N, C-alpha and C positions, 0 to 999 in steps of 0.2 A: 960831520958826515964823511969826511975823508977816510978815517980808519975803517969804516964799515963797507965801503964800496968794493974792495977786493973780495971780502967775505961774501957779500951779497951776490956778486958776479959768479963766484965759485959755487954758491948754493944754487943759483939759477942754472948753471951748467950741469951740475949733478942732477937736479930735478929733470932737466931736459933729457939727459942721457938715460935716466931711470925710466922715464915714460917711453922713450924709444926702445929700451931693452924689453919692456913689457908688450907694447902695442905696435912696434915697428914691423916692417916687412919680414924680418927674420926674428921677431920678438918671441917671447915665451908664450904669449897668448894666441899666436897665429899658427901654432903647430897643427891644429885640426884642418885649417884651410890648406896648408902645405900637403898634408897627408891625402886629402881628397883630390887635390890637383895632381898629385903623384899617381893616385889610382886611376884617374881619368886618362892621364898620359900613358900609363902602362896598358890600359885597354885599347887606346888609340894605336899604340905601337904594335900590339898583338894583331889587330885587324889589318894594319898596313903590311906587316910581315906575312900574314896569311894571303893577302892579295898579291904580294910579290911572289910568293911561292907558286900561286896559281898561274900568274903571268909567265914565270920561268918555265913551268911545265908546258904551257901552251906554246911558248916560243920554241922549246925543245922539239915538240911534235911537228912544228912547221918547218923545221930545217930539212934539207933535202936528204940527208943520210938517214933520218928516222921520221919520214913524213907519215903522218896519220891521215888516212883518206877521209875518215869521218870528220875530223876537225877541219880539214881543208874544205870539205863540202859544206860544213856548217858555216864557216866564215864566208865562203863564196855566196851562199844563199842570203846571209845577213847583209852583205855589202851590196849585192846585186838586186836583192828583193825578190828572188825567184823561189818557187816551191816545187817539189816533186809532185807529179800527178797522183801519186799514191798517198801523199800526206794529207792529213786533216788540217785545214786552215781555219782558225777562229778569228774573225775580224772583230776588233774592239772599236767602238765609236769614240770619237774625240770630244763628244759633248760633255760638259761638266755635269756632275751629279745633281747640283742644285737646279740646273736648267731642265734636266730630265724629270726631276721630281715635280717641278712646277707645271710641266706639260701633263703629267698624270693626274693632277688635281682638278 
């Protein structure tokens, strides 16, 4: 049995590395998963960059040298909870849809 042990160990190592090369995290068969993950991350990055651009524009308009009166008024109303007397205010109830549906039945 002694002369076959190194050969068997080498064969087991080659089999293990072969299986990992095919099915491992960076294996040949997991390319589709990596591509879909890359697509999801690129979409997420695009939305984060768009949100950042929007926030940068809002911050630029809130600086004193280029203050936007409309944006300042919008933020003040949102923070303080006030509305202009000429505005139309639509109140939305906080009741869940399932509760409202059961009351109607």
